[in-house]
Gaussian input, Z-matrix of N, CA and C with variables (Angstrom, degrees):
# hf/3-21g

backbone

0 1
 N
 C     1     B1
 C     2     B2     1     A1
 N     3     B3     2     A2     1     D1
 C     4     B4     3     A3     2     D2
 C     5     B5     4     A4     3     D3
 N     6     B6     5     A5     4     D4
 C     7     B7     6     A6     5     D5
 C     8     B8     7     A7     6     D6
 N     9     B9     8     A8     7     D7
 C    10    B10     9     A9     8     D8
 C    11    B11    10    A10     9     D9
 N    12    B12    11    A11    10    D10
 C    13    B13    12    A12    11    D11
 C    14    B14    13    A13    12    D12
 N    15    B15    14    A14    13    D13
 C    16    B16    15    A15    14    D14
 C    17    B17    16    A16    15    D15
 N    18    B18    17    A17    16    D16
 C    19    B19    18    A18    17    D17
 C    20    B20    19    A19    18    D18
 N    21    B21    20    A20    19    D19
 C    22    B22    21    A21    20    D20
 C    23    B23    22    A22    21    D21
 N    24    B24    23    A23    22    D22
 C    25    B25    24    A24    23    D23
 C    26    B26    25    A25    24    D24
 N    27    B27    26    A26    25    D25
 C    28    B28    27    A27    26    D26
 C    29    B29    28    A28    27    D27
 N    30    B30    29    A29    28    D28
 C    31    B31    30    A30    29    D29
 C    32    B32    31    A31    30    D30
 N    33    B33    32    A32    31    D31
 C    34    B34    33    A33    32    D32
 C    35    B35    34    A34    33    D33
 N    36    B36    35    A35    34    D34
 C    37    B37    36    A36    35    D35
 C    38    B38    37    A37    36    D36
 N    39    B39    38    A38    37    D37
 C    40    B40    39    A39    38    D38
 C    41    B41    40    A40    39    D39
 N    42    B42    41    A41    40    D40
 C    43    B43    42    A42    41    D41
 C    44    B44    43    A43    42    D42
 N    45    B45    44    A44    43    D43
 C    46    B46    45    A45    44    D44
 C    47    B47    46    A46    45    D45
 N    48    B48    47    A47    46    D46
 C    49    B49    48    A48    47    D47
 C    50    B50    49    A49    48    D48
 N    51    B51    50    A50    49    D49
 C    52    B52    51    A51    50    D50
 C    53    B53    52    A52    51    D51
 N    54    B54    53    A53    52    D52
 C    55    B55    54    A54    53    D53
 C    56    B56    55    A55    54    D54
 N    57    B57    56    A56    55    D55
 C    58    B58    57    A57    56    D56
 C    59    B59    58    A58    57    D57
 N    60    B60    59    A59    58    D58
 C    61    B61    60    A60    59    D59
 C    62    B62    61    A61    60    D60
 N    63    B63    62    A62    61    D61
 C    64    B64    63    A63    62    D62
 C    65    B65    64    A64    63    D63
 N    66    B66    65    A65    64    D64
 C    67    B67    66    A66    65    D65
 C    68    B68    67    A67    66    D66
 N    69    B69    68    A68    67    D67
 C    70    B70    69    A69    68    D68
 C    71    B71    70    A70    69    D69
 N    72    B72    71    A71    70    D70
 C    73    B73    72    A72    71    D71
 C    74    B74    73    A73    72    D72
 N    75    B75    74    A74    73    D73
 C    76    B76    75    A75    74    D74
 C    77    B77    76    A76    75    D75
 N    78    B78    77    A77    76    D76
 C    79    B79    78    A78    77    D77
 C    80    B80    79    A79    78    D78
 N    81    B81    80    A80    79    D79
 C    82    B82    81    A81    80    D80
 C    83    B83    82    A82    81    D81
 N    84    B84    83    A83    82    D82
 C    85    B85    84    A84    83    D83
 C    86    B86    85    A85    84    D84
 N    87    B87    86    A86    85    D85
 C    88    B88    87    A87    86    D86
 C    89    B89    88    A88    87    D87
 N    90    B90    89    A89    88    D88
 C    91    B91    90    A90    89    D89
 C    92    B92    91    A91    90    D90
 N    93    B93    92    A92    91    D91
 C    94    B94    93    A93    92    D92
 C    95    B95    94    A94    93    D93
 N    96    B96    95    A95    94    D94
 C    97    B97    96    A96    95    D95
 C    98    B98    97    A97    96    D96
 N    99    B99    98    A98    97    D97
 C   100   B100    99    A99    98    D98
 C   101   B101   100   A100    99    D99
 N   102   B102   101   A101   100   D100
 C   103   B103   102   A102   101   D101
 C   104   B104   103   A103   102   D102
 N   105   B105   104   A104   103   D103
 C   106   B106   105   A105   104   D104
 C   107   B107   106   A106   105   D105
 N   108   B108   107   A107   106   D106
 C   109   B109   108   A108   107   D107
 C   110   B110   109   A109   108   D108
 N   111   B111   110   A110   109   D109
 C   112   B112   111   A111   110   D110
 C   113   B113   112   A112   111   D111
 N   114   B114   113   A113   112   D112
 C   115   B115   114   A114   113   D113
 C   116   B116   115   A115   114   D114
 N   117   B117   116   A116   115   D115
 C   118   B118   117   A117   116   D116
 C   119   B119   118   A118   117   D117
 N   120   B120   119   A119   118   D118
 C   121   B121   120   A120   119   D119
 C   122   B122   121   A121   120   D120
 N   123   B123   122   A122   121   D121
 C   124   B124   123   A123   122   D122
 C   125   B125   124   A124   123   D123
 N   126   B126   125   A125   124   D124
 C   127   B127   126   A126   125   D125
 C   128   B128   127   A127   126   D126
 N   129   B129   128   A128   127   D127
 C   130   B130   129   A129   128   D128
 C   131   B131   130   A130   129   D129
 N   132   B132   131   A131   130   D130
 C   133   B133   132   A132   131   D131
 C   134   B134   133   A133   132   D132
 N   135   B135   134   A134   133   D133
 C   136   B136   135   A135   134   D134
 C   137   B137   136   A136   135   D135
 N   138   B138   137   A137   136   D136
 C   139   B139   138   A138   137   D137
 C   140   B140   139   A139   138   D138
 N   141   B141   140   A140   139   D139
 C   142   B142   141   A141   140   D140
 C   143   B143   142   A142   141   D141
 N   144   B144   143   A143   142   D142
 C   145   B145   144   A144   143   D143
 C   146   B146   145   A145   144   D144
 N   147   B147   146   A146   145   D145
 C   148   B148   147   A147   146   D146
 C   149   B149   148   A148   147   D147
 N   150   B150   149   A149   148   D148
 C   151   B151   150   A150   149   D149
 C   152   B152   151   A151   150   D150
 N   153   B153   152   A152   151   D151
 C   154   B154   153   A153   152   D152
 C   155   B155   154   A154   153   D153
 N   156   B156   155   A155   154   D154
 C   157   B157   156   A156   155   D155
 C   158   B158   157   A157   156   D156
 N   159   B159   158   A158   157   D157
 C   160   B160   159   A159   158   D158
 C   161   B161   160   A160   159   D159
 N   162   B162   161   A161   160   D160
 C   163   B163   162   A162   161   D161
 C   164   B164   163   A163   162   D162
 N   165   B165   164   A164   163   D163
 C   166   B166   165   A165   164   D164
 C   167   B167   166   A166   165   D165
 N   168   B168   167   A167   166   D166
 C   169   B169   168   A168   167   D167
 C   170   B170   169   A169   168   D168
 N   171   B171   170   A170   169   D169
 C   172   B172   171   A171   170   D170
 C   173   B173   172   A172   171   D171
 N   174   B174   173   A173   172   D172
 C   175   B175   174   A174   173   D173
 C   176   B176   175   A175   174   D174
 N   177   B177   176   A176   175   D175
 C   178   B178   177   A177   176   D176
 C   179   B179   178   A178   177   D177
 N   180   B180   179   A179   178   D178
 C   181   B181   180   A180   179   D179
 C   182   B182   181   A181   180   D180
 N   183   B183   182   A182   181   D181
 C   184   B184   183   A183   182   D182
 C   185   B185   184   A184   183   D183
 N   186   B186   185   A185   184   D184
 C   187   B187   186   A186   185   D185
 C   188   B188   187   A187   186   D186
 N   189   B189   188   A188   187   D187
 C   190   B190   189   A189   188   D188
 C   191   B191   190   A190   189   D189
 N   192   B192   191   A191   190   D190
 C   193   B193   192   A192   191   D191
 C   194   B194   193   A193   192   D192
 N   195   B195   194   A194   193   D193
 C   196   B196   195   A195   194   D194
 C   197   B197   196   A196   195   D195
 N   198   B198   197   A197   196   D196
 C   199   B199   198   A198   197   D197
 C   200   B200   199   A199   198   D198
 N   201   B201   200   A200   199   D199
 C   202   B202   201   A201   200   D200
 C   203   B203   202   A202   201   D201
 N   204   B204   203   A203   202   D202
 C   205   B205   204   A204   203   D203
 C   206   B206   205   A205   204   D204
 N   207   B207   206   A206   205   D205
 C   208   B208   207   A207   206   D206
 C   209   B209   208   A208   207   D207
 N   210   B210   209   A209   208   D208
 C   211   B211   210   A210   209   D209
 C   212   B212   211   A211   210   D210
 N   213   B213   212   A212   211   D211
 C   214   B214   213   A213   212   D212
 C   215   B215   214   A214   213   D213
 N   216   B216   215   A215   214   D214
 C   217   B217   216   A216   215   D215
 C   218   B218   217   A217   216   D216
 N   219   B219   218   A218   217   D217
 C   220   B220   219   A219   218   D218
 C   221   B221   220   A220   219   D219
 N   222   B222   221   A221   220   D220
 C   223   B223   222   A222   221   D221
 C   224   B224   223   A223   222   D222
 N   225   B225   224   A224   223   D223
 C   226   B226   225   A225   224   D224
 C   227   B227   226   A226   225   D225
 N   228   B228   227   A227   226   D226
 C   229   B229   228   A228   227   D227
 C   230   B230   229   A229   228   D228
 N   231   B231   230   A230   229   D229
 C   232   B232   231   A231   230   D230
 C   233   B233   232   A232   231   D231
 N   234   B234   233   A233   232   D232
 C   235   B235   234   A234   233   D233
 C   236   B236   235   A235   234   D234
 N   237   B237   236   A236   235   D235
 C   238   B238   237   A237   236   D236
 C   239   B239   238   A238   237   D237
 N   240   B240   239   A239   238   D238
 C   241   B241   240   A240   239   D239
 C   242   B242   241   A241   240   D240
 N   243   B243   242   A242   241   D241
 C   244   B244   243   A243   242   D242
 C   245   B245   244   A244   243   D243
 N   246   B246   245   A245   244   D244
 C   247   B247   246   A246   245   D245
 C   248   B248   247   A247   246   D246
 N   249   B249   248   A248   247   D247
 C   250   B250   249   A249   248   D248
 C   251   B251   250   A250   249   D249
 N   252   B252   251   A251   250   D250
 C   253   B253   252   A252   251   D251
 C   254   B254   253   A253   252   D252
 N   255   B255   254   A254   253   D253
 C   256   B256   255   A255   254   D254
 C   257   B257   256   A256   255   D255
 N   258   B258   257   A257   256   D256
 C   259   B259   258   A258   257   D257
 C   260   B260   259   A259   258   D258
 N   261   B261   260   A260   259   D259
 C   262   B262   261   A261   260   D260
 C   263   B263   262   A262   261   D261
 N   264   B264   263   A263   262   D262
 C   265   B265   264   A264   263   D263
 C   266   B266   265   A265   264   D264
 N   267   B267   266   A266   265   D265
 C   268   B268   267   A267   266   D266
 C   269   B269   268   A268   267   D267
 N   270   B270   269   A269   268   D268
 C   271   B271   270   A270   269   D269
 C   272   B272   271   A271   270   D270
 N   273   B273   272   A272   271   D271
 C   274   B274   273   A273   272   D272
 C   275   B275   274   A274   273   D273
 N   276   B276   275   A275   274   D274
 C   277   B277   276   A276   275   D275
 C   278   B278   277   A277   276   D276
 N   279   B279   278   A278   277   D277
 C   280   B280   279   A279   278   D278
 C   281   B281   280   A280   279   D279
 N   282   B282   281   A281   280   D280
 C   283   B283   282   A282   281   D281
 C   284   B284   283   A283   282   D282
 N   285   B285   284   A284   283   D283
 C   286   B286   285   A285   284   D284
 C   287   B287   286   A286   285   D285
 N   288   B288   287   A287   286   D286
 C   289   B289   288   A288   287   D287
 C   290   B290   289   A289   288   D288
 N   291   B291   290   A290   289   D289
 C   292   B292   291   A291   290   D290
 C   293   B293   292   A292   291   D291
 N   294   B294   293   A293   292   D292
 C   295   B295   294   A294   293   D293
 C   296   B296   295   A295   294   D294
 N   297   B297   296   A296   295   D295
 C   298   B298   297   A297   296   D296
 C   299   B299   298   A298   297   D297
 N   300   B300   299   A299   298   D298
 C   301   B301   300   A300   299   D299
 C   302   B302   301   A301   300   D300
 N   303   B303   302   A302   301   D301
 C   304   B304   303   A303   302   D302
 C   305   B305   304   A304   303   D303
 N   306   B306   305   A305   304   D304
 C   307   B307   306   A306   305   D305
 C   308   B308   307   A307   306   D306

   B1=1.4977
   B2=1.3878
   B3=1.3591
   B4=1.5151
   B5=1.5765
   B6=1.2969
   B7=1.4927
   B8=1.6204
   B9=1.3309
   B10=1.4685
   B11=1.4764
   B12=1.1979
   B13=1.4235
   B14=1.5229
   B15=1.3289
   B16=1.5232
   B17=1.4371
   B18=1.3423
   B19=1.5038
   B20=1.5272
   B21=1.2541
   B22=1.4881
   B23=1.5184
   B24=1.2690
   B25=1.4788
   B26=1.4496
   B27=1.2386
   B28=1.5216
   B29=1.4266
   B30=1.3033
   B31=1.4054
   B32=1.5321
   B33=1.3613
   B34=1.4410
   B35=1.5405
   B36=1.3319
   B37=1.4680
   B38=1.4629
   B39=1.3239
   B40=1.5374
   B41=1.3867
   B42=1.3039
   B43=1.5342
   B44=1.5554
   B45=1.3198
   B46=1.5279
   B47=1.4134
   B48=1.2641
   B49=1.4658
   B50=1.4906
   B51=1.1676
   B52=1.4903
   B53=1.5031
   B54=1.3274
   B55=1.5450
   B56=1.4734
   B57=1.4115
   B58=1.4734
   B59=1.5540
   B60=1.3409
   B61=1.4041
   B62=1.6011
   B63=1.3181
   B64=1.4782
   B65=1.5845
   B66=1.2266
   B67=1.4115
   B68=1.4416
   B69=1.4228
   B70=1.4182
   B71=1.4244
   B72=1.2634
   B73=1.4960
   B74=1.4498
   B75=1.3300
   B76=1.4456
   B77=1.5352
   B78=1.4275
   B79=1.3259
   B80=1.4560
   B81=1.3112
   B82=1.5161
   B83=1.5457
   B84=1.2560
   B85=1.5524
   B86=1.5252
   B87=1.3862
   B88=1.4900
   B89=1.4965
   B90=1.2506
   B91=1.3392
   B92=1.5078
   B93=1.4054
   B94=1.4786
   B95=1.5429
   B96=1.2386
   B97=1.4683
   B98=1.5054
   B99=1.4371
   B100=1.3628
   B101=1.5565
   B102=1.3827
   B103=1.5009
   B104=1.5634
   B105=1.3359
   B106=1.5228
   B107=1.5106
   B108=1.3845
   B109=1.4300
   B110=1.4524
   B111=1.3798
   B112=1.4389
   B113=1.5360
   B114=1.3323
   B115=1.5207
   B116=1.4814
   B117=1.3628
   B118=1.3872
   B119=1.5237
   B120=1.3167
   B121=1.4179
   B122=1.6813
   B123=1.3355
   B124=1.5192
   B125=1.3941
   B126=1.2798
   B127=1.4965
   B128=1.5017
   B129=1.4620
   B130=1.4614
   B131=1.5975
   B132=1.2645
   B133=1.4081
   B134=1.4582
   B135=1.3115
   B136=1.4976
   B137=1.4956
   B138=1.2615
   B139=1.4926
   B140=1.5480
   B141=1.2931
   B142=1.4185
   B143=1.5955
   B144=1.4118
   B145=1.5725
   B146=1.5727
   B147=1.3275
   B148=1.5428
   B149=1.4648
   B150=1.3520
   B151=1.4357
   B152=1.5365
   B153=1.2878
   B154=1.4731
   B155=1.4087
   B156=1.3481
   B157=1.4786
   B158=1.4829
   B159=1.4167
   B160=1.5024
   B161=1.4443
   B162=1.4347
   B163=1.4203
   B164=1.6137
   B165=1.3780
   B166=1.5038
   B167=1.5785
   B168=1.2244
   B169=1.3974
   B170=1.6367
   B171=1.2249
   B172=1.4300
   B173=1.5897
   B174=1.3323
   B175=1.4871
   B176=1.6204
   B177=1.1924
   B178=1.5546
   B179=1.4037
   B180=1.3963
   B181=1.5070
   B182=1.5137
   B183=1.4491
   B184=1.4318
   B185=1.5655
   B186=1.2918
   B187=1.4682
   B188=1.6209
   B189=1.3239
   B190=1.4246
   B191=1.4017
   B192=1.2819
   B193=1.4487
   B194=1.4968
   B195=1.2899
   B196=1.4121
   B197=1.4624
   B198=1.1384
   B199=1.5287
   B200=1.5688
   B201=1.4127
   B202=1.4836
   B203=1.5831
   B204=1.2834
   B205=1.4056
   B206=1.5588
   B207=1.3206
   B208=1.4125
   B209=1.4617
   B210=1.4271
   B211=1.4354
   B212=1.5555
   B213=1.2452
   B214=1.5564
   B215=1.4957
   B216=1.2902
   B217=1.4494
   B218=1.5304
   B219=1.4305
   B220=1.4836
   B221=1.5891
   B222=1.2244
   B223=1.5186
   B224=1.4990
   B225=1.1857
   B226=1.4396
   B227=1.6209
   B228=1.2978
   B229=1.4165
   B230=1.5301
   B231=1.4210
   B232=1.4286
   B233=1.5648
   B234=1.3770
   B235=1.4212
   B236=1.5118
   B237=1.3100
   B238=1.3490
   B239=1.5468
   B240=1.3063
   B241=1.5126
   B242=1.6048
   B243=1.3552
   B244=1.4860
   B245=1.4861
   B246=1.3545
   B247=1.4741
   B248=1.4708
   B249=1.3431
   B250=1.4790
   B251=1.5676
   B252=1.3327
   B253=1.5421
   B254=1.6145
   B255=1.2930
   B256=1.4882
   B257=1.4854
   B258=1.3326
   B259=1.5837
   B260=1.4777
   B261=1.3478
   B262=1.5591
   B263=1.4189
   B264=1.2484
   B265=1.4989
   B266=1.4095
   B267=1.4113
   B268=1.4998
   B269=1.5526
   B270=1.2593
   B271=1.4572
   B272=1.5111
   B273=1.3893
   B274=1.4031
   B275=1.5234
   B276=1.2534
   B277=1.4951
   B278=1.4996
   B279=1.3860
   B280=1.4166
   B281=1.5542
   B282=1.2344
   B283=1.4829
   B284=1.4746
   B285=1.3124
   B286=1.5081
   B287=1.5782
   B288=1.3315
   B289=1.4910
   B290=1.4990
   B291=1.3756
   B292=1.5073
   B293=1.3969
   B294=1.3585
   B295=1.4407
   B296=1.6475
   B297=1.3211
   B298=1.4277
   B299=1.5141
   B300=1.2603
   B301=1.4590
   B302=1.5123
   B303=1.3300
   B304=1.4818
   B305=1.5691
   B306=1.3098
   B307=1.3976
   B308=1.5396
   A1=117.73
   A2=113.09
   A3=119.48
   A4=116.56
   A5=111.11
   A6=117.81
   A7=108.09
   A8=117.30
   A9=124.78
   A10=107.36
   A11=123.56
   A12=130.83
   A13=113.57
   A14=112.05
   A15=119.07
   A16=109.26
   A17=114.69
   A18=120.40
   A19=111.15
   A20=117.23
   A21=122.19
   A22=109.62
   A23=119.46
   A24=123.84
   A25=111.40
   A26=120.61
   A27=118.97
   A28=115.54
   A29=121.25
   A30=128.03
   A31=112.77
   A32=114.44
   A33=117.98
   A34=113.31
   A35=117.63
   A36=118.64
   A37=111.00
   A38=118.77
   A39=120.14
   A40=109.94
   A41=122.70
   A42=121.18
   A43=108.27
   A44=118.32
   A45=116.36
   A46=109.75
   A47=120.42
   A48=118.17
   A49=116.93
   A50=118.25
   A51=126.75
   A52=110.16
   A53=116.15
   A54=119.53
   A55=111.15
   A56=118.68
   A57=120.71
   A58=115.10
   A59=113.75
   A60=117.60
   A61=113.71
   A62=108.58
   A63=118.38
   A64=110.22
   A65=116.50
   A66=119.81
   A67=117.62
   A68=116.90
   A69=122.73
   A70=120.27
   A71=120.14
   A72=123.93
   A73=111.02
   A74=119.55
   A75=121.51
   A76=109.11
   A77=122.53
   A78=128.85
   A79=111.15
   A80=122.10
   A81=122.43
   A82=110.55
   A83=116.86
   A84=117.23
   A85=111.13
   A86=117.29
   A87=119.25
   A88=111.15
   A89=120.36
   A90=124.15
   A91=112.17
   A92=108.39
   A93=114.45
   A94=112.37
   A95=117.30
   A96=122.10
   A97=113.74
   A98=116.44
   A99=118.57
   A100=113.84
   A101=117.41
   A102=115.46
   A103=112.21
   A104=111.83
   A105=112.33
   A106=109.71
   A107=121.69
   A108=123.33
   A109=108.75
   A110=117.21
   A111=124.20
   A112=105.87
   A113=119.22
   A114=120.55
   A115=107.56
   A116=124.16
   A117=120.67
   A118=115.66
   A119=118.59
   A120=124.76
   A121=111.60
   A122=108.31
   A123=111.25
   A124=113.62
   A125=121.77
   A126=125.94
   A127=109.70
   A128=112.30
   A129=118.21
   A130=112.16
   A131=117.41
   A132=123.06
   A133=112.05
   A134=113.06
   A135=113.73
   A136=118.13
   A137=117.13
   A138=118.06
   A139=113.34
   A140=114.83
   A141=118.82
   A142=114.83
   A143=109.14
   A144=111.59
   A145=113.36
   A146=115.04
   A147=116.44
   A148=111.42
   A149=119.23
   A150=117.63
   A151=106.15
   A152=117.26
   A153=125.53
   A154=108.38
   A155=125.15
   A156=129.16
   A157=110.99
   A158=119.35
   A159=119.01
   A160=108.86
   A161=117.57
   A162=121.24
   A163=113.65
   A164=109.66
   A165=119.43
   A166=108.06
   A167=120.99
   A168=124.12
   A169=112.43
   A170=113.90
   A171=114.15
   A172=112.13
   A173=114.56
   A174=117.32
   A175=111.92
   A176=111.68
   A177=114.89
   A178=111.96
   A179=115.61
   A180=120.01
   A181=107.18
   A182=120.92
   A183=117.29
   A184=106.85
   A185=121.83
   A186=123.85
   A187=109.82
   A188=114.29
   A189=118.32
   A190=115.96
   A191=122.24
   A192=128.56
   A193=107.71
   A194=122.53
   A195=128.48
   A196=108.66
   A197=122.08
   A198=126.49
   A199=111.74
   A200=112.10
   A201=113.02
   A202=110.78
   A203=123.85
   A204=122.33
   A205=111.54
   A206=117.91
   A207=117.02
   A208=112.85
   A209=119.40
   A210=120.23
   A211=108.93
   A212=118.83
   A213=123.09
   A214=105.92
   A215=121.98
   A216=122.74
   A217=109.26
   A218=114.64
   A219=116.74
   A220=108.49
   A221=119.07
   A222=117.62
   A223=116.29
   A224=118.80
   A225=124.73
   A226=109.43
   A227=113.95
   A228=121.00
   A229=111.31
   A230=117.59
   A231=116.61
   A232=115.47
   A233=112.31
   A234=117.05
   A235=111.76
   A236=121.00
   A237=127.86
   A238=110.08
   A239=114.03
   A240=118.48
   A241=109.49
   A242=115.65
   A243=118.96
   A244=117.32
   A245=114.14
   A246=117.60
   A247=116.73
   A248=113.88
   A249=117.42
   A250=113.61
   A251=114.97
   A252=114.65
   A253=104.45
   A254=112.84
   A255=120.37
   A256=115.77
   A257=114.25
   A258=119.39
   A259=108.45
   A260=112.84
   A261=116.93
   A262=112.89
   A263=123.83
   A264=129.14
   A265=104.97
   A266=117.20
   A267=120.74
   A268=107.78
   A269=117.29
   A270=123.72
   A271=116.04
   A272=117.55
   A273=117.42
   A274=113.35
   A275=119.42
   A276=121.37
   A277=116.43
   A278=114.10
   A279=124.81
   A280=109.18
   A281=119.68
   A282=126.23
   A283=107.41
   A284=120.31
   A285=122.14
   A286=107.12
   A287=116.56
   A288=122.33
   A289=104.68
   A290=121.34
   A291=128.50
   A292=109.54
   A293=112.26
   A294=115.83
   A295=113.48
   A296=121.35
   A297=123.60
   A298=108.31
   A299=120.86
   A300=122.85
   A301=111.35
   A302=116.96
   A303=118.57
   A304=115.75
   A305=117.64
   A306=118.77
   A307=114.31
   D1=-35.97
   D2=177.28
   D3=-63.09
   D4=-30.84
   D5=-179.42
   D6=-66.94
   D7=-24.67
   D8=-178.84
   D9=-61.04
   D10=-38.38
   D11=-176.25
   D12=-69.63
   D13=-31.74
   D14=173.73
   D15=-63.27
   D16=-46.05
   D17=-176.12
   D18=-74.44
   D19=-28.23
   D20=173.76
   D21=-66.81
   D22=-40.74
   D23=177.45
   D24=-71.23
   D25=-37.46
   D26=170.01
   D27=-62.42
   D28=-39.93
   D29=177.51
   D30=-65.41
   D31=-48.48
   D32=177.12
   D33=-65.20
   D34=-41.37
   D35=174.80
   D36=-61.51
   D37=-38.16
   D38=177.24
   D39=-68.97
   D40=-34.06
   D41=179.12
   D42=-70.44
   D43=-36.90
   D44=178.01
   D45=-71.48
   D46=-40.46
   D47=178.04
   D48=-62.64
   D49=-39.70
   D50=173.78
   D51=-65.14
   D52=-38.55
   D53=172.88
   D54=-60.78
   D55=-41.34
   D56=171.72
   D57=-58.22
   D58=-38.80
   D59=175.33
   D60=-58.44
   D61=-43.71
   D62=177.85
   D63=-51.31
   D64=-41.39
   D65=-179.88
   D66=-57.86
   D67=-29.46
   D68=173.16
   D69=-90.45
   D70=2.18
   D71=178.70
   D72=-72.75
   D73=142.49
   D74=172.26
   D75=-121.29
   D76=-4.80
   D77=173.45
   D78=-89.35
   D79=125.43
   D80=-175.39
   D81=-62.94
   D82=-47.89
   D83=-175.76
   D84=-67.23
   D85=-33.97
   D86=176.49
   D87=-71.07
   D88=-25.77
   D89=176.22
   D90=-64.58
   D91=-54.30
   D92=179.09
   D93=-62.62
   D94=-37.69
   D95=176.62
   D96=-58.82
   D97=-51.87
   D98=178.64
   D99=-66.72
   D100=-32.98
   D101=172.33
   D102=-61.66
   D103=-35.06
   D104=179.11
   D105=-64.66
   D106=-35.73
   D107=177.92
   D108=-60.53
   D109=-42.87
   D110=-171.83
   D111=-69.21
   D112=-39.62
   D113=178.56
   D114=-65.17
   D115=-40.18
   D116=-177.90
   D117=-71.72
   D118=-25.71
   D119=170.06
   D120=-62.71
   D121=-41.04
   D122=173.41
   D123=-68.61
   D124=-38.36
   D125=-177.58
   D126=-64.71
   D127=-42.90
   D128=176.53
   D129=-63.64
   D130=-33.60
   D131=175.63
   D132=-62.18
   D133=-45.80
   D134=176.84
   D135=-73.48
   D136=-26.61
   D137=173.50
   D138=-70.98
   D139=-38.37
   D140=-177.56
   D141=-67.10
   D142=-20.91
   D143=174.05
   D144=-63.17
   D145=-23.46
   D146=178.73
   D147=61.03
   D148=29.41
   D149=178.75
   D150=-119.35
   D151=163.30
   D152=-179.73
   D153=-54.85
   D154=-56.29
   D155=-173.83
   D156=-69.25
   D157=-28.02
   D158=176.21
   D159=-70.89
   D160=-38.43
   D161=-178.24
   D162=-68.13
   D163=-44.06
   D164=175.38
   D165=-58.99
   D166=-52.05
   D167=-177.22
   D168=-64.84
   D169=-35.07
   D170=177.71
   D171=-74.63
   D172=-34.80
   D173=175.09
   D174=-68.81
   D175=-34.95
   D176=175.17
   D177=-64.71
   D178=-48.60
   D179=-171.64
   D180=-68.74
   D181=-34.18
   D182=-175.10
   D183=-76.81
   D184=-31.32
   D185=175.70
   D186=-63.46
   D187=-51.63
   D188=171.15
   D189=-56.21
   D190=-40.66
   D191=-178.70
   D192=-65.29
   D193=-43.83
   D194=179.44
   D195=-61.99
   D196=-44.81
   D197=-177.28
   D198=-71.87
   D199=-49.18
   D200=-176.46
   D201=-75.78
   D202=-37.61
   D203=-175.02
   D204=-69.24
   D205=-36.19
   D206=173.34
   D207=-64.39
   D208=-39.54
   D209=179.70
   D210=-68.39
   D211=-32.37
   D212=179.95
   D213=-69.17
   D214=-44.46
   D215=-179.92
   D216=-61.38
   D217=-39.88
   D218=-177.91
   D219=-69.93
   D220=-40.18
   D221=169.67
   D222=-62.21
   D223=-44.89
   D224=171.37
   D225=-45.31
   D226=-54.34
   D227=-178.51
   D228=-62.43
   D229=-44.20
   D230=175.78
   D231=-60.47
   D232=-39.83
   D233=174.99
   D234=-60.46
   D235=-43.55
   D236=-177.70
   D237=-62.08
   D238=-45.11
   D239=-175.35
   D240=-65.85
   D241=-39.02
   D242=-176.58
   D243=-85.20
   D244=-27.17
   D245=177.97
   D246=-109.03
   D247=-16.44
   D248=171.98
   D249=83.07
   D250=9.86
   D251=-177.89
   D252=-151.51
   D253=145.62
   D254=170.56
   D255=-99.95
   D256=1.12
   D257=179.56
   D258=-70.83
   D259=133.57
   D260=171.78
   D261=-67.84
   D262=-29.64
   D263=-175.60
   D264=-64.75
   D265=-45.05
   D266=-169.82
   D267=-78.51
   D268=-37.05
   D269=-175.99
   D270=-82.20
   D271=13.53
   D272=175.88
   D273=-55.99
   D274=153.96
   D275=178.38
   D276=70.34
   D277=29.68
   D278=-174.96
   D279=-63.20
   D280=-25.34
   D281=-179.35
   D282=-63.51
   D283=-37.13
   D284=-172.08
   D285=-78.65
   D286=-29.94
   D287=-173.31
   D288=-81.54
   D289=-49.20
   D290=-169.07
   D291=-139.18
   D292=78.87
   D293=179.56
   D294=-66.87
   D295=-23.41
   D296=179.81
   D297=-69.28
   D298=-27.15
   D299=-174.72
   D300=-68.60
   D301=-25.36
   D302=-177.03
   D303=-85.16
   D304=5.53
   D305=-175.50
   D306=-75.63

């Protein structure tokens, strides 16, 4: 049982490191994909604990991730089709162009 915590630490550190990689992304789809990897690291950390709360938390996070990431990829595609770019630096001020997308 004590070895589980070693794996939990590895997964959580991996999730934090991938989250730091997300801060440097300029491509919208790459940002969403890297955040998915970070979420999966946290889910695996919860599953490895083999406790009731770890399993419930992982289940909740994976359901929320499935709903949110598909919506984010849909919004990224809508943004790409309307503006012609997935770069965050080019798409600044998106609220002015498409206020309905921010709801």
